[in-house]
N, C-alpha and C positions, 0 to 999 in steps of 0.2 A: 481315781482316773487321772491320767496325765493331762495337763492343760494344753489345749491346742494353741499353737503360736501363729499369728497372722502378721504378715508384713504388708503395709499399705503404702503405696508410692503414688502421690498426687501433688501437683504444684499448688493446689488450693487446700492443702491438708488442714490448715487452721480452721477453715470453714466446715470441716467434717468432724469436729470434736464431738458433737452430739451422737454421730454415727459410731464413733470409736467407744464412747462411753456406753452406748447401747450394747455393743458386742462384748465389752468387758463385763457388763451386768449378766450377759448370757453365758459367762464362764470362759471367754477367750482372752488370751494375752495378745495385745495389739501393739506392734511397733510402727511408728509413723515416720516417713521420709518424704522430701519434697521433690526428688528428681531421680532419674534412672541410675546415675552414677552412685548415689548413696544407697539405692536399693541393692545394687550388685555388691557394694562394699559390705552392707549388712549381711547379705547371704554368705559372703566369704568368711565372716566372723563367726556366725552361728546358724544352726539349721532352723528353718521355718516350715510349717505344715502346709501353708498356702500363701499365695501373693495376690493382692488386689492391685491392679496396675492401670493407672490412667494412661489413655492413648496419647493425649495432647499435652506434652510437657515440654518446656523450653530445654535446649541442649539436646541430650540424648532422649529421643521420643520414646513412646511406649513400644512401638514395633521393634526399634533397635534394641531397647532393653530386653524385650522378649526373646529376641534372637540370641543375645549373649547369655541370657538366663537359661535357656534350653540347652545351650552348648555346655555350660558349666555345671548346671544343676537340673538335669533332664527329668528327674523324678518329681520335682516340685510342681504341684498344680497351680494354674494361673486363671484368675478371672479378670477380664479386661473391662474397664469402665471408660466411656467416652461420651462427648457431646455429639459426635457425628453419627448420622443415621445412614450414611452412604453404604449401599450394598457392597460396593467394591472393597471398601475398607473392612466391612464385616467378614466377607469371604477371605480376605487376606489374613485377618486375625485368626479365624477359625482354621484356615489352612496350616497355620503354624501351631496347631495343637494346644489351643486354650480349652479350659474346661467349660467356660461360660462367658457370655458377652452381655453387658448391661449398658443401657443408654441413660445418660444424665437428663434430668435430675433423678436421683435414686433416693428412696427413703430407707431408713435403717432396717425395716423388716425385709425389704427386697434383698439387701446385702446378706442379712442373716440366713434367709431361705436358700440363696445361691450357695453360700458356704456349706450349709447343712446338707444340701443336695450332693455336693462333691464328696463330703466325708461319709454320708450314708451310702452313697454309690460304691465307695471303696469297700465299706463293710459288707454290702450286699454281694459284691463281686467275690469277696473272700469266702462268704458263706456258700455261695453257689459253686465256687471252686472246690470247697470241701465236699459238698454233696456230690458233685460230678466224680471227684476222685474216689469217694466211697463206693459209688455205683460201679465205676471202672474196676476198682479193687475186687469187688465181689465177682465180676465177670471174669477177671483174670484168674482168680482162685478156682472158679468152676472149670475154666479151660485147663489149668494145670492138672486138675484131677482126672482129666480125660486122657485119651490116647493121642498124644500130640505127634504130628508129622513135621518135616523140616519147614514147610511153609507156615505152619502154626507158630513155630519158634521165631521165625522172621517177623510175623505179625505181632507177637507178644513183645518182642524186644523193641520193635518200632513204637508201639504204644507206651511202653515203659520209658523210652527215651523222650518221647514227646512230653511226658509228665515231668522228666527231669528239667526240661526247659520251662514248662508251665509253672513249676513250683519254685522257680528262682527267687530268692529273697523272701520267701514266705516266712512269716513270724510264728506261725503255728508249729511249734516244734514237735508236737505229737504227730501231726500229719507228715512232717518231713521224716521222722523216725519210722513211721509205718511204711513210707515209701522205700526207705533204705532196707528195712527188713524184708519187704516184698522183693526187692532186687536180689538180696542175698539168697533168698529161697529159690528164686528163679535160676540163679547160677548154680546152686547146689544140684537141682534137678537137671539142669542143662548138662552139667558134667557127666552125670550118669547116662544121659541120652547119647552124648557124643561117644562115650566108651562103647556103647552098644551099636551105634549106627555107622560111625566113621570108617571102620574096617570094611563095611559093605559098600559105602560111597565110593572109595577110591578104586574099587574093582568093577563098579557098575557102569553100564553104558549111560550116556548123558540123559536119556529119557527117564532113567530110574533113579536119579539122584539129584540133589540141589545144585545150583551154580556154584562152582568153586574157583579159586584163583586161576586155574588153567583155562577157564572159559572166558575170562575178561576180554582179551583181544579177539578171539574167534567170534564171540556173540555180540559184543557191544561196539567193536571197532571195525573189524574187517568188512562187514556188510557196507558201511559208509564208504570205505576206500574202494570197494568194488563197484559202487555206483558212481565213481568218479569224483567224489567229494574230497576236498582237502581235509585231513584229519589230524588232530593233535591229541595225544594221550598224556595226561598229567597224573603222576603218582606222587601223592603227598605222603611221605613215610610216616607211619605211626599215627594216623588220623582216625579218631573214633567217629561213630555216627553222630553223637551229639555235637561234636566239634564241627562237622561238616554242616549241620543244620544252622549253626549261627553264622556261617559264611554265606549261605544261600541268599538271604535278603540283600546282601551287598552286591551280588552278581545279577540279580533280577533285572536291573535297568539295561543290561547288555545281552542277556540270554533268556530263552525259554528253557526251563530246567526240569528234567524228569529224573528223579532219584529212585534207583532200584537197590535191592540188597543182595549180597552174596556171602558165602562162607569162605574164610581164609583156610587154606590147608594147614596142616600141623607139621612141625611146630610153627607158631605164629611169630616167626622171627624172619628178619630180612633175608638171610642166605637161602631160606627155603621158600617163603611166600612171595618175595619180590621176583626171584628168578622164575618161579612158576608163572607169574603174570606175563613176564616178557617172552617166555619161551613157549607158553601153552603146554608145558610138560610137568610131570611130577619130578621131584628131585632124583628119584631112582632112575627115571627115564633120561634125565640130563646126564647123570653119571654114566649110564650105559651107552647112549648114543653119542655123547660129546664129552668123553673123559678129560680132554684137554681143557674143558671150561668148568670142570668141577674138581677143585684142588683138594688134596688129601687132608685128613683131619688135623695134622700137625701144623698146617698153615693157619694164619689168622682167619677167623671166620669171615671177616669183612672182605677178605681176598676172594671169596666165593661170589662176590657181585662184580667182579672186574669185567665180566664178559657179558653184561646185559645187552650191550649194543649188538654183539654177535648173535646172541640168542634171539633178539628182536628181529634182525635181518633174516635169520634162518626161518623164523616163523612166517615172516611176510612171503618169502619165497615158497614155502610150503603151501600157502594159501593163494598163490597166484598173484600177488601184489608186488609191484616193482620195488625191490629193496634199494635200488640205486638212488631213488629219489626220496631218501629218508634222512633224517638227522636225529641223533640221540644226544641229549645234554643232561648232565647232572649238576645240580646247584647245591654245593655243601658249604661254601664260604661266601663272605661278602664280595670278595673279588670276582668269584665266579658269577655271582648275581649281577654285578655291575657290567661284566663283560657281556652277559646275555641281554641286559637292558640296552646296550649300545648297538647290538646287532639283530635284535628281534624284528625290527622293521625291514631288514634286508633278506629275511628268509621266505619271502612270499612265493618263490618258485619251488620250494621244497613241499612236496605233496603229503608227506607223512612225517610227523614230528613226535618224538618221545622225550618226555621230561621227568626227572626225578627231583623233588624238592625235599630237603632233609631237615628243615628247621624244627619241626615238631619232634622228631626222633632225638635230635641233639638236645632239645629242651628237656624231654623226658629223662634222658640219661644224665644230663648235667645238673638237673634239679636235685638229684640224690646227693651230690657233692657240693652244692652251693646253698649256703644259708640265705643269700639274697633271693635266689630263685624260689626257694621254699617259702619265703615271706611273700613273694609276689604271687605265687600260685600254690596256696596251702591246700586246695581241694579241687575237685572237678569243675565247679562253677567258676572259680578264679582262673583256672587254666583255660577255660573257654574264652573268658574275657581277655586274657593275655594273647591268645591266638587271634581273636578278632582285631585287637589293636595292632598286632604285628602285620596281619594280612592287609589292612587298609593302607599301609605304607610300604608294602613289600614289592619286590620285582615280580613275584608271582601274580599279584593283582594287575600289575601293569602289563605283563605278558598276556593275561586273559583278556584284557580290554583291547589290546592290539589284535589278538586273534579274532575277536568278535568283529572288528572293523574289516578283517581280511576274509570274512565270509567262511570261517573255518569251524567245522564241527569239533567240539572238544569233549573228550570223555575224561572226567575226573574221578579218581579212585584212590585207594590206599592199599598197602600190602598187609597191614595188621593194625590192630588197635593197641590199647594199653589198659591195664587195671591198676588201681591203687593198692599196693601190697600192704596188708594189715596183720597177717598171721604167719608166723614162722613154722617151717616144717623141716625137721632134722633129716639130713640125708648122709649116707656113708658112701664114699667113693675113693678111688685111688688117685694118684697125682696126675694121671693123663686125662681126667675127666674135664669136660668143658666148664667154663667159669660163669655161664649165664645164671641169673638169679631165678627165672621162672621155668627154664628147661635145661636139661643136661643130657649129654650122651657120653658113653664111656663103657668100661667093663666093671662088673661086680658092683652095680649100683644097688643100694638098699634104701627104701623109702617107705613111708606110711601110705599104703595104697588106697586108703580112704581119702588121702589129701593129694594124691598124684595119680596120673594116668601112666602106668608103666608099660612101655612098649618093648616086648622081649623079642619080637619077630619083625624087625624094621621093613623087610621086604613086603610083608603083608600090608604095611601102611604106605607103600611106595616110597620108602625112605632108603638112603644108602646105608650100607653096612661097611663103614670105613676100616673097621678092624673085624677080625673073625667073630668076636663075641660082643660087639657093640650093642648096647641097649640105649633106649631114650626114656627119660622120665619128664613129664609135663605137669606142672603145678595146676591144680584145679582151683576154682573159686578165687579167693584173694590171697592164697598162700604164696610164700616165697621160700626158697631153699636156703638152709644155713647148715654149715658143717658143725660138728660138735666142738672142734677146736676154735677157740675165740668166739664161742657161740654168742655171748651177750654183746660183744662189740659189733658183730655183723647184723645181729638182730635189731639193734638200735639204728645202725646205719641205713638199713634198707626199709625199715618200717615207715609207711607213709609215702614211699617213693612210687613212681609210675613205672611199671615193668611190663614186659611182653614175653611171649614164647609159650605160654601155657594155654589152658582151656577155660575160657570164660566168654560170655556173651560179648563183652566189651572188646575183646581181642579178636573174636571170630566173625561176628556179624557186622558187615562193613558196607559202606555206600559205594555204588558205582553210578555216577550221574552223567547223563547225556545233556550237553549244553548246545543248544541250537541258536546261533546268532539271530537277533531280531530281524525278521523279514525272510529267514531261510525256511523253506517248507520242509 
């Protein structure tokens, strides 16, 4: 068993040698320092399992040391030891998330029991987490074997995503692998479910299908505008449910937050899903009603999102909301972000605000080509951490805080998620075929239909047929498309990258959150 390492900081450390010897005899390794500065320096040099911290030290006191310790080493547990019995001091220390609080004089057995309680508590928590997951796993498996409807799938994915966050940093690799296997099986069955149900959804009245991209503004936004509320819609391109959930705690001081789930339309790609959000229309309806806003297939696909402002204003007029008092802003670059930061406080008279923030989508695409980004975000957990770090210093966070002060109802959502591409799927196509990795449209497409959803009748899926014989293929699970030419080169290039456009829970089941400023009913 690995020896537990203790760091003890106390200005009277020489008087505590018997205590240190007692802990060493109990099997602990103890490093002793006499002040807060040396304690922080020791933690910077090597890891410790627990810190014993004297509250009353000259120079940097215990509370000041505790504050810096939590900032730089938030996972290290701390037991505070002090001569003071003042309740105010005790409350202050406990409020800063210490594990225990002991009052001098303390005897060696007190120290030992306090440390033992911390370590055994961690062990008990891990064991309980394992038991909870096993019980949840059994329940999910039993649900999977039943006749699931669209609400069941939302519930299942919500529970699986909650476990993604619950199992962060877990050392039990067998549990982590079981969870990943569970997620893979869910996606396999979800792909079959979507192939069966999606063609019916896009033709069904709203009462007979789940909420889709086209329902975001009519159902979550327009009712607030019709009640006379000032409303802001924020679309964070390519944000998954798990990524949204790590942002929620950062926003709770400013908003009461209610998160719902909806399904992205197919393909789960910006030209289709984001236009559907701002227009409230399927892509085929946009092409039919507003052909000037749906560019032909030989244009860059990104060009199909040039008219989101026009689509939003047309939707507002269609629902009887004054489009003239609206503003639409896209933030793709640092310069655009800085410009928005400068003027967000001046937009108080605008009653309807639409925003698109593209950081995550650029990160997902850029990561495939950047070794630095791959090192910073090697997996889903690291990507969540990178997103959280960016968000705390972003213009988006600043905009949301300003909107909370301006008594604005904010609806935050995303157009699609992304999945980590792990398995290649060979596809045959001609030169005019689109270049996306998780979805393609063109003529004469040949794919393995166990690995892809082949749409041979686009109109049946409310998709445009830009050429007479256009088909669509959408990768299922975590597959990505590779041509036989230079197969191994592109297989290596895209394996492990985050991609979208296909059929997976991560891409299709998405958050739409209503943020009510504190004090707004």
